N, C-alpha and C positions, 0 to 999 in steps of 0.2 A: 357265853350263854346262848347265843343265837344257834350255834352248831348243835348244842345239846337239845335245844327246843325242837329243832328240825328233826333230829334223830329220834327223839322221844315221840314226836307226832307220827312219824312213819312207823315206829314200833307199835304204838297204840293202835293205829289203823290196821296194821297187819295182824295183830293179835285179835282184834274184833272180827276181822274177816275169817281168820282161822277158827275162832270161837263159834261163829255162826255156822260155818261149814262142818265142823267136827267137834261138836260140843262135848262129846265123851272123851276126847283126846287132849283137851286143854284144861289145866287147873291154874288158879290164881293163888297167890300167897303173899304174906307179909312177914318180914323178919325185923328183929330189933336186938341190939346188943351193944357191945363195946368195940371200939376200934383203937388200936395202938398205931400211931402214925408218926412219921418224920416228914414235916411239912415246911421246908425252906428256912427254918430259923437260922441255921448256920450261914446260908447264902446272904440273908438279910443283914446279919451281923457283919459279914465281910464287906457288903455294900456300904453300910454305915461307917465302918472303919476307913474305907477308901474315900468316902465323901468328907469325913470329918478330920482325917489325918490323925485320929486318936485310937487308942485301944478300946475295943468294945467287948464287954462281957455280956452273956445272955443266959437265960434259963427259959424252959418251955414245958408246957403240959405234954404228957406222953399219951394220954387217952381221953376219949370223949364218947358220946353216944353215937350210934349209927342206926339208921332205919332204911329199909329197902322194900319196895313193892315189886313183885315179879309175876311172870306167867311161865308155865311149864307146858310145852307142847310135846306130847308123847309120840315117839317114832316107833317104839316097840316096848315090851316089858322091861328091857334092859337099857334103853337109850332114849333120851329126850333132848330137846333144845329149850334152854331157859333164857329169858330176857328180862331185864329189870332196870329199875331206877333207884339210885341210892343217894342219901343225903347225910352229912355228918353235922354234929354240933361243932362249936368253935373250939379250937386249940389256941391258947394264949401263949405268946412269947414276950418276955420282958428283956429289953436291951438297956444297958447302962454305959454311959460315957461320963467320965470324971465325976461320978457321984450322982448324976442326974439320970433318970430312967423314964422309959415310956413302954407301953404294952401294945402289942399288935395281935389281932385275932385272925386266925386262918380257918376257913371251912372249905369243904369239898362237896361236890355233887357230880353225878354222872349217870350214864346208861351203860349197861353191860349185856353181853350175850355169850353163852357158853354151851358146850356140848356136855351133857351129864350122863355118866355111866352108872347104872344101878346094879348091885349084886346083893340080893336079900335085903337086909336093913341098911347096908352101907351105900353111900353114893360118893362119886368123885366127879369133879368138873374142871374143865379147862376152856379158856376163852379169851375175849378181848373186852376192853372198856374204853369209852371216850369220856373224859372227865375235865372238870374245871377246878382249879385251886385258886381261892380268892383271899387276898390280904388287903390291908389298908394301902392307899396310894402314897401316904406320907406319914412321918412320925415327927413330933416336936419334942426335942430333948433339950432341956436347959435353955429354952427360948429360941432355939434354932430348929427350923423345919427341914427335914431331909426327905427327898423322894426315894422310896426304898422298894416298893413292890407294886404289883398290879395283878389283875386277873390273868391267869395263864390257862391254856387249854391244850389238850393233846390226848394221845391214846397210849395204852400199854396192855400187858397181858394179865390174866388172872388165873389162879389155880386154887382149888379148894376141895373140901370133902366133909363128910359127916355121917350122922346116923339119922335115919328116918323111920319112925314108927307110926303107922297109920297116916294121919294127916298132920303130924307135928314132926319137927326135926331140929336138931342142934348141929352146928358145924363151924368151920373155920374157912375163911377165904383170904388169900393174899392178893392185893392189887399192886402192880408195879407202876412206876412212872406216872403218878398222879399229875394231872394237868400237863402231861408230856415232859415233866421234869424228872430226869434220871435219878435225882437225889431225894425224891419224895415218893413214899410208898405207905401202904397201910395194911394191917392185918386185922380182920374182923372176927370176933367170936360172937355167935348169935343163936337165938332161939326163934323158930318160925312156925307158922301154921299155914296149911293149904286148904282151900275150899273150892 
Protein backbone atom coordinates (compact mmCIF):
# COMPACT_ATOMS: atom_id res chain seq x y z
CA UNK A 1 0.00 0.00 0.00
CA UNK A 2 2.93 2.34 0.68
CA UNK A 3 4.08 2.17 -2.96
CA UNK A 4 0.59 2.87 -4.28
CA UNK A 5 0.16 5.80 -1.88
CA UNK A 6 3.47 7.31 -3.05
CA UNK A 7 2.60 6.84 -6.72
CA UNK A 8 -0.91 8.21 -6.18
CA UNK A 9 0.46 11.28 -4.37
CA UNK A 10 2.91 12.00 -7.19
CA UNK A 11 0.16 11.43 -9.75
CA UNK A 12 -2.29 13.79 -8.05
CA UNK A 13 0.39 16.48 -7.59
CA UNK A 14 1.40 16.21 -11.27
CA UNK A 15 -2.21 16.40 -12.45
CA UNK A 16 -2.91 19.47 -10.30
CA UNK A 17 0.17 21.17 -11.79
CA UNK A 18 -0.93 20.25 -15.33
CA UNK A 19 -4.46 21.37 -14.53
CA UNK A 20 -3.35 24.78 -13.32
CA UNK A 21 -1.05 25.32 -16.28
CA UNK A 22 -3.32 23.95 -19.01
CA UNK A 23 -6.89 23.94 -17.73
CA UNK A 24 -8.33 23.52 -21.25
CA UNK A 25 -6.30 20.38 -21.93
CA UNK A 26 -7.13 18.27 -18.88
CA UNK A 27 -10.39 16.56 -18.01
CA UNK A 28 -11.31 14.48 -14.99
CA UNK A 29 -13.64 11.51 -14.94
CA UNK A 30 -15.14 8.70 -12.95
CA UNK A 31 -15.99 5.17 -14.09
CA UNK A 32 -17.94 2.33 -12.54
CA UNK A 33 -18.84 -1.16 -13.63
CA UNK A 34 -18.12 -4.84 -13.27
CA UNK A 35 -14.79 -6.59 -13.16
CA UNK A 36 -14.27 -10.25 -13.98
CA UNK A 37 -11.16 -11.42 -12.20
CA UNK A 38 -8.93 -14.37 -11.36
CA UNK A 39 -7.37 -13.54 -8.00
CA UNK A 40 -5.15 -16.28 -6.52
CA UNK A 41 -7.82 -18.79 -5.39
CA UNK A 42 -6.07 -21.71 -7.10
CA UNK A 43 -2.71 -20.79 -5.54
CA UNK A 44 -4.27 -20.49 -2.08
CA UNK A 45 -5.95 -23.88 -2.48
CA UNK A 46 -2.57 -25.42 -3.41
CA UNK A 47 -0.93 -23.74 -0.39
CA UNK A 48 -3.65 -25.18 1.87
CA UNK A 49 -3.19 -28.62 0.33
CA UNK A 50 0.57 -28.44 0.92
CA UNK A 51 0.15 -27.25 4.53
CA UNK A 52 -2.59 -29.72 5.48
CA UNK A 53 -1.49 -32.73 3.44
CA UNK A 54 -5.12 -33.10 2.33
CA UNK A 55 -7.12 -32.56 -0.81
CA UNK A 56 -8.59 -29.06 -0.97
CA UNK A 57 -11.56 -28.11 -3.11
CA UNK A 58 -12.48 -24.50 -3.78
CA UNK A 59 -15.03 -22.24 -5.42
CA UNK A 60 -14.82 -18.50 -5.98
CA UNK A 61 -16.68 -15.42 -7.17
CA UNK A 62 -15.86 -14.41 -10.72
CA UNK A 63 -17.13 -10.82 -10.72
CA UNK A 64 -17.50 -7.79 -8.47
CA UNK A 65 -17.86 -4.01 -8.77
CA UNK A 66 -15.02 -1.72 -9.80
CA UNK A 67 -14.65 2.04 -9.52
CA UNK A 68 -12.04 4.32 -11.04
CA UNK A 69 -11.21 8.03 -10.84
CA UNK A 70 -9.01 9.38 -13.65
CA UNK A 71 -7.56 12.42 -15.37
CA UNK A 72 -7.09 12.76 -19.13
CA UNK A 73 -4.41 15.16 -20.39
CA UNK A 74 -4.86 15.99 -24.07
CA UNK A 75 -1.74 16.01 -26.26
CA UNK A 76 -3.74 16.52 -29.48
CA UNK A 77 -7.23 15.83 -30.83
CA UNK A 78 -6.24 12.20 -31.42
CA UNK A 79 -3.89 11.47 -28.50
CA UNK A 80 -3.95 11.88 -24.72
CA UNK A 81 -2.37 10.55 -21.55
CA UNK A 82 -4.72 9.09 -18.95
CA UNK A 83 -3.89 8.38 -15.31
CA UNK A 84 -6.20 6.86 -12.75
CA UNK A 85 -6.82 5.13 -9.44
CA UNK A 86 -9.01 1.98 -9.29
CA UNK A 87 -10.56 -0.05 -6.50
CA UNK A 88 -12.57 -3.28 -6.59
CA UNK A 89 -15.12 -4.87 -4.31
CA UNK A 90 -14.23 -8.17 -2.69
CA UNK A 91 -14.20 -11.51 -4.45
CA UNK A 92 -14.85 -14.43 -2.07
CA UNK A 93 -13.20 -17.83 -2.36
CA UNK A 94 -14.37 -20.81 -0.29
CA UNK A 95 -11.93 -23.63 0.52
CA UNK A 96 -13.03 -27.04 1.81
CA UNK A 97 -10.88 -29.67 3.58
CA UNK A 98 -12.54 -32.90 4.74
CA UNK A 99 -16.00 -31.32 4.88
CA UNK A 100 -14.92 -28.18 6.80
CA UNK A 101 -14.70 -24.90 4.93
CA UNK A 102 -13.65 -21.26 5.27
CA UNK A 103 -14.05 -18.19 3.07
CA UNK A 104 -11.37 -15.69 2.09
CA UNK A 105 -12.05 -12.29 0.51
CA UNK A 106 -9.74 -10.73 -2.07
CA UNK A 107 -9.77 -7.13 -3.24
CA UNK A 108 -7.54 -5.07 -5.52
CA UNK A 109 -6.54 -1.43 -5.81
CA UNK A 110 -4.00 0.41 -7.87
CA UNK A 111 -2.93 3.27 -10.09
CA UNK A 112 -2.62 3.18 -13.85
CA UNK A 113 -1.29 5.28 -16.70
CA UNK A 114 -2.02 4.83 -20.40
CA UNK A 115 -1.60 6.42 -23.79
CA UNK A 116 -5.05 6.88 -25.35
CA UNK A 117 -5.61 7.10 -29.13
CA UNK A 118 -8.93 8.56 -30.30
CA UNK A 119 -10.58 8.21 -33.69
CA UNK A 120 -14.00 9.85 -33.97
CA UNK A 121 -16.10 8.20 -31.20
CA UNK A 122 -13.72 5.27 -30.65
CA UNK A 123 -10.79 5.20 -28.25
CA UNK A 124 -8.03 2.67 -27.59
CA UNK A 125 -5.51 2.64 -24.79
CA UNK A 126 -2.36 0.82 -23.74
CA UNK A 127 -0.34 1.34 -20.59
CA UNK A 128 0.87 0.06 -17.23
CA UNK A 129 -0.52 -0.31 -13.73
CA UNK A 130 0.89 -0.68 -10.23
CA UNK A 131 -1.51 -2.61 -8.04
CA UNK A 132 -2.03 -4.48 -4.79
CA UNK A 133 -3.97 -7.68 -4.29
CA UNK A 134 -5.01 -8.33 -0.71
CA UNK A 135 -6.40 -11.44 0.96
CA UNK A 136 -6.60 -12.70 4.53
CA UNK A 137 -3.34 -13.68 6.21
CA UNK A 138 -4.79 -16.91 7.65
CA UNK A 139 -7.78 -19.22 7.39
CA UNK A 140 -9.21 -21.46 10.10
CA UNK A 141 -10.73 -24.68 8.79
CA UNK A 142 -11.97 -27.39 11.15
CA UNK A 143 -10.20 -25.83 14.15
CA UNK A 144 -6.80 -25.59 12.39
CA UNK A 145 -5.40 -22.22 11.32
CA UNK A 146 -3.37 -22.03 8.12
CA UNK A 147 -1.26 -19.08 6.99
CA UNK A 148 -2.22 -18.80 3.32
CA UNK A 149 -1.84 -15.33 1.85
CA UNK A 150 -0.83 -11.74 2.33
CA UNK A 151 -0.91 -8.46 0.48
CA UNK A 152 1.14 -8.60 -2.69
CA UNK A 153 2.03 -5.70 -4.95
CA UNK A 154 3.56 -5.30 -8.37
CA UNK A 155 2.92 -4.05 -11.85
CA UNK A 156 1.59 -5.22 -15.20
CA UNK A 157 0.27 -3.95 -18.50
CA UNK A 158 -3.21 -2.86 -19.51
CA UNK A 159 -5.05 -2.61 -22.82
CA UNK A 160 -8.53 -1.35 -23.52
CA UNK A 161 -10.92 0.52 -25.70
CA UNK A 162 -14.43 1.75 -26.06
CA UNK A 163 -16.87 4.33 -27.34
CA UNK A 164 -16.96 7.97 -26.20
CA UNK A 165 -19.89 10.25 -26.98
CA UNK A 166 -19.54 13.81 -25.72
CA UNK A 167 -18.64 13.53 -22.03
CA UNK A 168 -19.73 9.92 -21.43
CA UNK A 169 -18.16 6.65 -22.45
CA UNK A 170 -18.42 2.88 -22.22
CA UNK A 171 -15.47 0.56 -22.51
CA UNK A 172 -13.50 -2.50 -21.56
CA UNK A 173 -10.01 -2.71 -20.04
CA UNK A 174 -7.83 -5.75 -19.36
CA UNK A 175 -5.31 -5.55 -16.48
CA UNK A 176 -2.59 -8.22 -16.41
CA UNK A 177 -0.60 -9.43 -13.40
CA UNK A 178 -2.57 -7.86 -10.54
CA UNK A 179 -0.30 -7.38 -7.56
CA UNK A 180 2.57 -8.56 -9.75
CA UNK A 181 1.12 -12.11 -9.78
CA UNK A 182 1.19 -13.63 -13.27
CA UNK A 183 -1.87 -15.80 -12.45
CA UNK A 184 -4.08 -12.87 -11.40
CA UNK A 185 -5.76 -10.55 -13.88
CA UNK A 186 -9.02 -8.70 -14.39
CA UNK A 187 -11.22 -7.47 -17.21
CA UNK A 188 -13.44 -4.48 -16.47
CA UNK A 189 -16.62 -3.42 -18.26
CA UNK A 190 -17.56 0.13 -17.33
CA UNK A 191 -19.55 3.29 -17.92
CA UNK A 192 -17.87 6.63 -17.24
CA UNK A 193 -18.42 10.37 -17.33
CA UNK A 194 -15.90 13.17 -17.83
CA UNK A 195 -16.10 16.72 -16.53
